Backbone as CSV, one residue per row, in Angstrom:
resi,resn,N_x,N_y,N_z,CA_x,CA_y,CA_z,C_x,C_y,C_z
1,MET,125.910,122.880,78.652,124.588,123.266,79.074,123.550,122.195,78.722
2,GLU,123.677,121.621,77.524,122.740,120.583,77.113,122.861,119.357,78.011
3,ARG,124.075,119.010,78.375,124.321,117.871,79.269,123.651,118.124,80.625
4,PHE,123.787,119.345,81.126,123.142,119.694,82.392,121.631,119.562,82.277
5,ASN,121.058,120.156,81.229,119.599,120.143,81.069,119.044,118.732,81.007
6,GLU,119.708,117.867,80.268,119.230,116.490,80.150,119.285,115.785,81.504
7,TYR,120.382,115.954,82.205,120.529,115.310,83.514,119.555,115.921,84.525
8,TYR,119.460,117.225,84.553,118.582,117.924,85.496,117.121,117.525,85.266
9,ASP,116.683,117.510,84.019,115.307,117.123,83.717,115.026,115.692,84.168
10,PHE,115.987,114.805,83.919,115.801,113.419,84.344,115.695,113.342,85.861
11,MET,116.578,114.033,86.562,116.589,113.962,88.022,115.339,114.602,88.621
12,LYS,114.773,115.603,87.983,113.497,116.159,88.455,112.391,115.114,88.310
13,ASP,112.390,114.395,87.176,111.414,113.320,86.987,111.654,112.187,87.983
14,TYR,112.909,111.910,88.245,113.312,110.887,89.217,112.748,111.252,90.590
15,LEU,112.924,112.513,90.988,112.383,113.003,92.249,110.865,112.897,92.265
16,SER,110.223,113.297,91.200,108.767,113.233,91.102,108.277,111.795,91.257
17,PHE,108.983,110.858,90.638,108.625,109.446,90.771,108.684,109.021,92.233
18,PHE,109.764,109.365,92.923,109.921,108.952,94.316,108.913,109.654,95.230
19,GLU,108.474,110.843,94.881,107.413,111.487,95.645,106.111,110.693,95.504
20,GLY,105.880,110.134,94.313,104.731,109.255,94.110,104.852,107.979,94.932
21,VAL,106.054,107.432,95.004,106.296,106.236,95.830,105.996,106.563,97.291
22,LYS,106.410,107.748,97.735,106.137,108.170,99.116,104.632,108.203,99.369
23,ASP,103.874,108.760,98.428,102.417,108.801,98.567,101.840,107.387,98.643
24,ASN,102.376,106.485,97.828,101.912,105.098,97.840,102.253,104.406,99.154
25,GLU,103.391,104.745,99.741,103.762,104.178,101.043,102.790,104.645,102.120
26,ARG,102.370,105.893,102.048,101.398,106.418,103.010,100.062,105.693,102.839
27,ILE,99.671,105.462,101.597,98.427,104.729,101.316,98.528,103.310,101.856
28,LYS,99.687,102.680,101.685,99.892,101.321,102.191,99.760,101.288,103.709
29,MET,100.374,102.241,104.385,100.304,102.285,105.841,98.857,102.481,106.297
30,ASN,98.135,103.385,105.653,96.731,103.616,106.011,95.868,102.387,105.724
31,ALA,96.182,101.667,104.659,95.448,100.443,104.350,95.674,99.404,105.442
32,LEU,96.907,99.275,105.895,97.206,98.327,106.973,96.468,98.713,108.250
33,LEU,96.408,99.993,108.530,95.696,100.457,109.728,94.194,100.206,109.623
34,SER,93.667,100.204,108.402,92.227,100.047,108.205,91.769,98.600,108.383
35,ASN,92.674,97.653,108.238,92.337,96.219,108.282,91.390,95.808,107.163
36,ASP,91.297,96.604,106.121,90.452,96.314,104.971,91.291,95.515,103.974
37,ILE,90.950,94.251,103.830,91.751,93.334,103.002,91.885,93.844,101.572
38,LYS,90.818,94.344,100.994,90.880,94.837,99.605,91.866,96.000,99.495
39,ARG,91.803,96.930,100.447,92.733,98.071,100.431,94.167,97.597,100.610
40,ILE,94.362,96.633,101.499,95.707,96.107,101.744,96.243,95.426,100.492
41,GLU,95.410,94.603,99.846,95.838,93.922,98.620,96.208,94.920,97.535
42,THR,95.388,95.934,97.354,95.658,96.953,96.342,96.955,97.680,96.655
43,ALA,97.148,98.045,97.915,98.361,98.752,98.324,99.602,97.871,98.133
44,MET,99.476,96.594,98.430,100.627,95.692,98.274,100.960,95.468,96.796
45,GLN,99.936,95.415,95.965,100.181,95.307,94.525,100.893,96.556,94.017
46,GLN,100.475,97.713,94.498,101.130,98.963,94.112,102.569,98.976,94.600
47,HIS,102.789,98.479,95.804,104.148,98.411,96.359,105.043,97.547,95.467
48,GLN,104.540,96.391,95.062,105.314,95.514,94.180,105.601,96.194,92.850
49,SER,104.619,96.909,92.328,104.805,97.646,91.085,105.871,98.727,91.262
50,ASP,105.819,99.437,92.388,106.810,100.483,92.667,108.218,99.907,92.733
51,VAL,108.364,98.746,93.346,109.688,98.117,93.455,110.248,97.838,92.063
52,LYS,109.414,97.306,91.184,109.860,97.025,89.816,110.207,98.317,89.062
53,LYS,109.390,99.355,89.264,109.649,100.638,88.605,110.932,101.281,89.138
54,ILE,111.201,101.104,90.421,112.441,101.637,91.001,113.646,100.994,90.334
55,GLU,113.585,99.690,90.144,114.677,98.997,89.464,114.882,99.558,88.064
56,LEU,113.789,99.787,87.355,113.852,100.295,85.988,114.396,101.725,85.950
57,ILE,113.885,102.600,86.795,114.322,103.999,86.755,115.769,104.126,87.227
58,GLU,116.177,103.264,88.131,117.575,103.296,88.573,118.496,102.849,87.438
59,LYS,118.059,101.866,86.679,118.831,101.427,85.511,118.928,102.571,84.493
60,GLN,117.824,103.262,84.283,117.819,104.399,83.358,118.759,105.503,83.838
61,ARG,118.786,105.738,85.140,119.667,106.769,85.695,121.134,106.408,85.458
62,ARG,121.483,105.152,85.688,122.869,104.709,85.462,123.246,104.830,83.983
63,GLU,122.323,104.419,83.099,122.590,104.504,81.667,122.752,105.957,81.222
64,LEU,121.931,106.848,81.745,122.035,108.265,81.398,123.370,108.830,81.888
65,SER,123.762,108.467,83.082,125.048,108.942,83.622,126.200,108.505,82.721
66,GLU,126.151,107.268,82.277,127.194,106.759,81.372,127.160,107.534,80.053
67,LYS,125.957,107.699,79.500,125.790,108.372,78.218,126.302,109.815,78.265
68,LEU,126.069,110.483,79.374,126.476,111.886,79.505,127.935,112.041,79.936
69,GLY,128.621,110.910,80.106,130.047,110.960,80.433,130.361,111.085,81.917
70,PHE,129.378,110.811,82.775,129.613,110.896,84.214,130.148,109.590,84.794
71,GLY,130.153,108.546,83.978,130.639,107.249,84.446,129.800,106.721,85.593
72,LYS,130.466,106.214,86.602,129.771,105.621,87.749,129.729,106.569,88.944
73,LYS,129.851,107.860,88.674,129.815,108.850,89.743,128.425,108.866,90.393
74,ASP,128.411,109.133,91.718,127.122,109.275,92.385,126.615,110.702,92.208
75,PHE,125.426,110.962,92.697,124.769,112.246,92.491,125.615,113.399,93.044
76,SER,126.172,113.234,94.237,126.991,114.297,94.833,128.213,114.607,93.977
77,GLN,128.829,113.568,93.451,130.009,113.771,92.599,129.629,114.477,91.304
78,ILE,128.486,114.126,90.765,128.024,114.766,89.528,127.716,116.240,89.795
79,ILE,127.097,116.530,90.912,126.814,117.930,91.266,128.122,118.728,91.303
80,GLY,129.170,118.115,91.821,130.465,118.772,91.915,131.085,119.119,90.572
81,LEU,130.588,118.516,89.498,131.107,118.806,88.161,130.558,120.125,87.609
82,PHE,129.495,120.629,88.231,128.853,121.843,87.744,129.155,123.008,88.681
83,GLU,128.869,124.206,88.199,129.122,125.408,88.997,127.903,126.313,88.993
84,GLY,127.895,127.241,89.914,126.887,128.299,89.944,125.466,127.803,90.060
85,GLU,124.615,128.375,89.210,123.185,128.077,89.246,122.905,126.607,88.948
86,GLU,123.656,126.020,88.033,123.457,124.606,87.707,123.696,123.745,88.942
87,ARG,124.781,124.023,89.647,125.102,123.272,90.867,123.995,123.463,91.902
88,ASN,123.522,124.682,92.062,122.469,124.958,93.037,121.169,124.225,92.714
89,LYS,120.816,124.190,91.430,119.593,123.489,91.024,119.696,121.986,91.317
90,LEU,120.832,121.397,90.951,121.014,119.965,91.218,121.057,119.680,92.715
91,ALA,121.693,120.564,93.474,121.752,120.386,94.921,120.351,120.445,95.526
92,GLY,119.499,121.302,95.002,118.117,121.382,95.472,117.357,120.090,95.219
93,VAL,117.562,119.523,94.028,116.916,118.246,93.706,117.445,117.157,94.644
94,LYS,118.752,117.160,94.860,119.351,116.150,95.741,118.789,116.250,97.151
95,ASN,118.683,117.454,97.692,118.143,117.630,99.043,116.700,117.149,99.128
96,SER,115.903,117.500,98.142,114.505,117.050,98.115,114.425,115.529,97.999
97,LEU,115.296,114.963,97.186,115.314,113.515,97.012,115.692,112.818,98.317
98,GLN,116.674,113.345,99.030,117.079,112.743,100.302,115.932,112.765,101.305
99,ILE,115.228,113.876,101.383,114.095,113.984,102.302,113.000,112.994,101.914
100,THR,112.720,112.913,100.627,111.678,112.007,100.141,112.033,110.557,100.436
101,VAL,113.284,110.174,100.198,113.703,108.794,100.451,113.636,108.479,101.948
102,LYS,114.029,109.424,102.793,113.920,109.205,104.247,112.463,109.036,104.660
103,ASN,111.579,109.802,104.066,110.146,109.647,104.358,109.631,108.288,103.904
104,ILE,110.069,107.838,102.740,109.674,106.511,102.245,110.147,105.434,103.215
105,GLN,111.397,105.536,103.643,111.940,104.551,104.581,111.155,104.558,105.892
106,TYR,110.838,105.743,106.390,110.078,105.860,107.635,108.697,105.219,107.487
107,LEU,107.981,105.582,106.417,106.642,105.046,106.207,106.675,103.530,106.027
108,ASN,107.672,103.033,105.320,107.789,101.591,105.118,108.072,100.888,106.444
109,ARG,108.951,101.476,107.253,109.277,100.887,108.560,108.031,100.849,109.444
110,LYS,107.251,101.935,109.445,106.013,101.978,110.245,104.995,100.965,109.719
111,SER,104.904,100.816,108.421,103.997,99.825,107.841,104.381,98.419,108.279
112,MET,105.677,98.156,108.291,106.144,96.835,108.732,105.827,96.607,110.212
113,GLU,105.975,97.631,111.032,105.633,97.516,112.444,104.152,97.220,112.618
114,ILE,103.320,97.917,111.863,101.870,97.698,111.932,101.537,96.272,111.489
115,ALA,102.123,95.846,110.394,101.859,94.492,109.885,102.301,93.442,110.906
116,ASN,103.456,93.632,111.524,103.933,92.677,112.525,103.033,92.655,113.753
117,MET,102.567,93.824,114.188,101.645,93.871,115.331,100.353,93.119,115.000
118,GLN,99.853,93.328,113.794,98.613,92.657,113.408,98.824,91.145,113.291
119,LEU,99.960,90.740,112.748,100.244,89.304,112.663,100.339,88.687,114.049
120,ASN,100.992,89.370,114.971,101.079,88.865,116.347,99.695,88.772,116.982
121,TYR,98.878,89.802,116.757,97.522,89.806,117.301,96.716,88.628,116.764
122,TYR,96.747,88.441,115.458,95.987,87.348,114.866,96.581,85.990,115.243
123,GLY,97.887,85.955,115.435,98.510,84.714,115.912,98.033,84.363,117.307
124,GLU,97.902,85.373,118.169,97.394,85.142,119.524,95.934,84.711,119.494
125,LEU,95.152,85.319,118.630,93.746,84.922,118.496,93.642,83.471,118.046
126,ALA,94.481,83.102,117.089,94.463,81.727,116.590,94.885,80.762,117.687
127,ALA,95.867,81.133,118.494,96.318,80.270,119.584,95.213,80.117,120.618
128,ASP,94.513,81.203,120.938,93.391,81.132,121.875,92.296,80.223,121.338
129,GLU,92.037,80.327,120.059,90.991,79.517,119.433,91.356,78.038,119.495
130,GLU,92.621,77.718,119.280,93.068,76.322,119.312,92.989,75.748,120.722
131,ALA,93.132,76.580,121.754,93.144,76.107,123.134,91.749,75.745,123.630
132,ARG,90.715,76.206,122.968,89.354,75.905,123.410,88.990,74.462,123.086
133,LEU,88.200,73.894,123.944,87.658,72.564,123.688,86.190,72.707,123.312
134,TYR,85.714,71.829,122.468,84.333,71.882,122.025,83.650,70.560,122.351
135,ASN,82.366,70.633,122.686,81.623,69.404,122.955,81.137,68.808,121.646
136,ALA,80.403,67.731,121.751,79.928,67.023,120.562,78.984,67.872,119.711
137,LYS,78.375,68.872,120.318,77.454,69.745,119.591,78.174,70.946,118.986
138,GLY,79.500,71.030,119.143,80.273,72.122,118.572,80.286,73.378,119.412
139,LYS,79.855,73.271,120.664,79.849,74.440,121.544,81.098,74.402,122.418
140,PRO,81.668,75.602,122.661,82.885,75.639,123.483,82.609,75.222,124.919
141,GLU,83.583,74.522,125.490,83.509,74.110,126.887,84.822,74.472,127.555
142,VAL,84.776,74.649,128.838,85.989,74.864,129.602,86.580,73.493,129.877
143,ALA,87.866,73.317,129.685,88.520,72.017,129.801,88.305,71.385,131.167
144,ALA,88.447,72.127,132.259,88.313,71.569,133.603,86.879,71.137,133.880
145,ALA,85.905,71.815,133.324,84.504,71.486,133.553,84.199,70.102,133.025
146,ASN,84.798,69.723,131.949,84.579,68.424,131.355,85.002,67.314,132.326
147,LEU,86.089,67.525,133.019,86.572,66.526,133.985,85.630,66.418,135.163
148,LEU,85.074,67.531,135.605,84.185,67.522,136.764,82.846,66.891,136.438
149,ASN,82.426,66.935,135.203,81.121,66.421,134.826,81.153,64.944,134.425
150,THR,82.274,64.302,134.526,82.396,62.898,134.133,81.860,61.995,135.231
151,LYS,81.043,61.013,134.847,80.540,60.031,135.814,81.542,58.910,135.942
152,VAL,81.717,58.445,137.183,82.678,57.369,137.424,81.933,56.090,137.653
């Protein structure tokens, strides 16, 4: 029972952490949609922090599994070691975790699509800007007009 409680409590915290990551992914996507550089920078810093925390919490999960005698079993295999209410509680956490991770993946994929669209847009703007010709006074001119206005 003690082994179950320790693992269950950790996995509930694990789920709670990933729900926070999901919220941060939503904030990141909204920041990208806003085109507000400060919001985007803050969201990207949070994303980097989340990545580091994921590495740490995953290491803690593996160490706890080893400590509790589960070895390198995955979550489904560990659930199979328990029966009755304990199994049901862990299965509930697993289902919630799967949904949360799928939401994180979806939000991250959408954020990447938004970022790529914006990069393409700004790339096109930059290409248009480079194609313009400017006169000696720094004013834009149409390239063909310059040829027509030349004295021979």
